[in-house]
Backbone as a chain_set.jsonl record, in Angstrom:
{"seq": "MNKLYAKVLLDHPEGTDANGQMIVLAAGLEWQPVEWLDPWNCEHQETMCASCVDAWNQDYEIVLPEGIEA", "coords": {"N": [[0.845, -1.183, 0.0], [0.58, 2.179, -0.864], [1.945, 5.04, 0.715], [0.365, 8.056, 1.769], [0.89, 11.582, 1.613], [0.547, 14.724, 3.142], [1.242, 18.174, 2.457], [3.086, 20.517, 4.243], [3.68, 23.845, 5.013], [6.421, 24.693, 6.491], [8.362, 26.558, 8.846], [11.654, 27.841, 9.435], [12.992, 29.278, 12.007], [14.921, 32.291, 12.071], [16.017, 33.856, 13.983], [15.499, 36.351, 16.559], [13.325, 39.18, 17.106], [13.372, 42.612, 18.374], [11.487, 42.439, 20.362], [11.617, 39.871, 21.19], [10.295, 38.042, 19.655], [10.113, 35.297, 17.36], [11.802, 35.393, 14.244], [11.11, 34.795, 10.91], [12.43, 34.362, 7.839], [11.345, 34.758, 4.454], [12.726, 33.065, 2.759], [13.248, 31.036, 4.461], [11.065, 29.415, 4.587], [9.636, 26.304, 3.773], [8.172, 23.584, 1.967], [7.158, 20.672, 3.539], [6.82, 17.124, 3.682], [4.155, 15.423, 5.325], [3.059, 12.553, 6.827], [-0.035, 11.071, 5.908], [-2.628, 9.637, 7.623], [-5.073, 7.155, 8.763], [-7.587, 8.157, 11.138], [-7.494, 6.591, 13.551], [-4.901, 5.676, 13.637], [-3.324, 7.874, 13.719], [-0.989, 10.253, 15.05], [-1.457, 12.882, 15.433], [0.26, 15.066, 15.688], [2.802, 14.566, 14.673], [2.001, 13.263, 12.472], [-0.795, 13.368, 10.135], [-4.37, 13.501, 9.913], [-7.834, 13.273, 8.821], [-9.323, 14.173, 11.006], [-7.65, 15.931, 12.349], [-6.966, 18.015, 10.701], [-8.019, 20.644, 10.875], [-6.771, 21.618, 13.203], [-4.026, 21.561, 12.458], [-4.187, 23.394, 10.385], [-4.549, 25.81, 11.657], [-2.074, 26.719, 12.457], [-0.342, 26.321, 10.322], [0.194, 26.517, 6.76], [-1.358, 24.258, 4.684], [-1.418, 21.526, 2.318], [-3.526, 19.157, 1.173], [-3.344, 15.582, 0.527], [-3.617, 14.435, -2.866], [-6.908, 13.987, -4.011], [-8.052, 13.903, -1.508], [-10.337, 15.422, 0.645], [-11.119, 17.664, 3.198]], "CA": [[0.0, 0.0, 0.0], [1.35, 3.424, -0.958], [1.685, 6.038, 1.746], [-0.063, 9.377, 1.328], [1.525, 12.665, 2.358], [0.101, 16.107, 3.01], [2.371, 19.104, 2.444], [2.96, 21.552, 5.269], [4.659, 24.92, 4.853], [7.074, 24.849, 7.79], [9.366, 27.608, 8.883], [12.886, 27.65, 10.176], [13.288, 30.603, 12.568], [16.251, 32.831, 11.781], [16.456, 34.685, 15.1], [14.412, 37.034, 17.255], [13.294, 40.628, 16.942], [13.618, 43.357, 19.609], [10.489, 42.024, 21.351], [11.82, 38.462, 21.502], [9.505, 37.193, 18.769], [10.91, 34.616, 16.348], [11.78, 35.966, 12.901], [11.231, 33.804, 9.845], [12.597, 34.966, 6.521], [10.613, 34.031, 3.42], [13.594, 32.007, 2.243], [13.271, 29.959, 5.446], [9.85, 28.608, 4.47], [9.72, 25.225, 2.79], [7.135, 22.561, 2.045], [7.621, 19.404, 4.086], [5.786, 16.087, 3.658], [3.67, 14.88, 6.593], [2.307, 11.349, 6.479], [-1.483, 11.12, 6.073], [-3.059, 8.353, 8.168], [-6.429, 7.027, 9.274], [-7.624, 8.789, 12.466], [-7.145, 5.678, 14.651], [-3.455, 5.452, 13.602], [-2.653, 9.181, 13.656], [-0.436, 10.828, 16.279], [-2.035, 14.233, 15.436], [1.284, 16.112, 15.731], [3.857, 14.162, 13.743], [1.281, 12.792, 11.294], [-2.024, 14.124, 9.939], [-5.551, 12.761, 9.477], [-8.977, 14.152, 8.571], [-9.828, 14.771, 12.243], [-6.748, 16.948, 12.905], [-6.654, 19.007, 9.676], [-8.335, 21.992, 11.366], [-5.735, 22.022, 14.153], [-2.818, 21.854, 11.679], [-4.45, 24.556, 9.54], [-4.486, 27.028, 12.467], [-0.683, 27.163, 12.58], [0.441, 26.098, 9.106], [-0.431, 26.395, 5.452], [-1.259, 22.845, 4.321], [-1.998, 21.029, 1.078], [-3.917, 17.77, 1.428], [-2.99, 14.662, -0.549], [-4.521, 14.448, -4.019], [-8.106, 13.186, -3.838], [-8.538, 14.011, -0.123], [-10.955, 16.694, 1.009], [-11.496, 17.654, 4.624]], "C": [[0.895, 1.252, 0.0], [0.961, 4.378, 0.162], [1.248, 7.341, 1.094], [0.605, 10.418, 2.207], [0.815, 13.973, 2.081], [1.371, 16.95, 2.928], [2.092, 20.201, 3.454], [4.06, 22.572, 5.051], [5.235, 25.222, 6.227], [8.134, 25.926, 7.719], [10.576, 27.17, 9.693], [13.277, 29.019, 10.712], [14.741, 31.006, 12.358], [16.798, 33.67, 12.925], [15.254, 35.318, 15.777], [14.49, 38.538, 16.999], [13.509, 41.295, 18.306], [12.653, 42.961, 20.721], [10.624, 40.552, 21.729], [11.013, 37.504, 20.652], [10.407, 36.558, 17.711], [10.725, 35.279, 14.99], [11.971, 34.832, 11.902], [11.341, 34.546, 8.522], [11.844, 34.131, 5.501], [11.441, 32.872, 2.864], [13.667, 30.827, 3.204], [12.039, 29.085, 5.433], [10.061, 27.514, 3.437], [8.623, 24.199, 3.047], [7.756, 21.255, 2.513], [6.493, 18.377, 3.986], [5.434, 15.636, 5.078], [2.77, 13.703, 6.243], [0.835, 11.503, 6.84], [-1.946, 9.734, 6.477], [-4.545, 8.344, 8.483], [-6.449, 7.591, 10.69], [-7.188, 7.875, 13.617], [-5.653, 5.335, 14.676], [-2.65, 6.755, 13.72], [-2.167, 9.637, 15.032], [-0.895, 12.277, 16.463], [-1.018, 15.355, 15.603], [2.408, 15.803, 14.755], [3.265, 13.67, 12.43], [-0.029, 13.569, 11.217], [-3.138, 13.193, 9.484], [-6.703, 13.758, 9.3], [-9.463, 14.835, 9.854], [-8.901, 15.839, 12.822], [-6.353, 18.018, 11.875], [-6.905, 20.425, 10.186], [-7.269, 22.494, 12.33], [-4.436, 22.377, 13.424], [-2.993, 23.167, 10.924], [-4.424, 25.863, 10.332], [-3.065, 27.591, 12.508], [0.118, 27.103, 11.288], [-0.427, 26.169, 7.86], [-0.267, 24.932, 5.059], [-1.887, 22.576, 2.97], [-2.272, 19.55, 1.32], [-3.492, 16.882, 0.266], [-4.035, 14.705, -1.66], [-5.69, 13.5, -3.781], [-8.702, 13.223, -2.439], [-9.132, 15.395, 0.092], [-11.381, 16.615, 2.458], [-12.446, 18.781, 4.929]], "O": [[1.844, 1.351, 0.778], [-0.214, 4.503, 0.508], [1.704, 7.687, 0.004], [0.857, 10.182, 3.388], [0.514, 14.298, 0.932], [2.452, 16.486, 3.29], [0.989, 20.746, 3.508], [5.231, 22.216, 4.921], [4.617, 25.921, 7.03], [8.726, 26.173, 6.668], [10.511, 26.256, 10.515], [13.829, 29.838, 9.978], [15.657, 30.19, 12.452], [17.929, 34.15, 12.849], [14.121, 34.873, 15.59], [15.554, 39.09, 16.719], [13.797, 40.611, 19.288], [12.967, 43.131, 21.899], [9.823, 40.042, 22.513], [11.031, 36.296, 20.885], [11.344, 37.189, 17.222], [9.617, 35.678, 14.632], [12.881, 34.014, 12.037], [10.43, 35.279, 8.14], [11.718, 32.918, 5.667], [10.896, 31.818, 2.537], [14.096, 29.739, 2.819], [11.963, 28.113, 6.184], [10.597, 27.763, 2.357], [8.206, 23.977, 4.184], [8.751, 20.791, 1.956], [5.329, 18.723, 4.186], [6.315, 15.487, 5.925], [1.832, 13.841, 5.457], [0.49, 11.992, 7.915], [-1.693, 8.76, 5.767], [-5.198, 9.387, 8.474], [-5.437, 7.518, 11.388], [-6.569, 8.351, 14.569], [-5.184, 4.752, 15.653], [-1.423, 6.72, 13.81], [-2.842, 9.436, 16.042], [-0.733, 12.839, 17.546], [-1.418, 16.518, 15.656], [2.908, 16.704, 14.082], [3.939, 13.66, 11.401], [-0.347, 14.34, 12.121], [-2.897, 12.222, 8.767], [-6.555, 14.944, 9.596], [-9.964, 15.958, 9.798], [-9.319, 16.588, 13.705], [-5.486, 18.845, 12.158], [-6.087, 21.316, 9.953], [-6.898, 23.667, 12.285], [-3.811, 23.389, 13.741], [-2.057, 23.962, 10.831], [-4.291, 26.931, 9.734], [-2.879, 28.805, 12.585], [1.149, 27.765, 11.169], [-1.63, 25.913, 7.908], [0.847, 24.41, 5.095], [-2.777, 23.303, 2.528], [-1.36, 18.784, 1.632], [-3.299, 17.364, -0.85], [-5.207, 14.983, -1.405], [-5.493, 12.347, -3.396], [-9.756, 12.631, -2.206], [-8.515, 16.408, -0.235], [-11.941, 15.609, 2.893], [-12.873, 18.936, 6.073]]}, "num_chains": 1, "name": "protein.A"}
């Protein structure tokens, strides 16, 4: 069986600003694959399923695997 992967736009902080907030340069953003699983097998933080898409979408830009709609 082939594994499915969602894409998540993850950042790599480059430092902090004067207020201590993390700074992310546009060049530090990159799409990373996150394994797409059935809800009963999903860890909900390291992997993604239909029941945790909303939580991931609050913090990250995501692209679901082809043919999957949540």
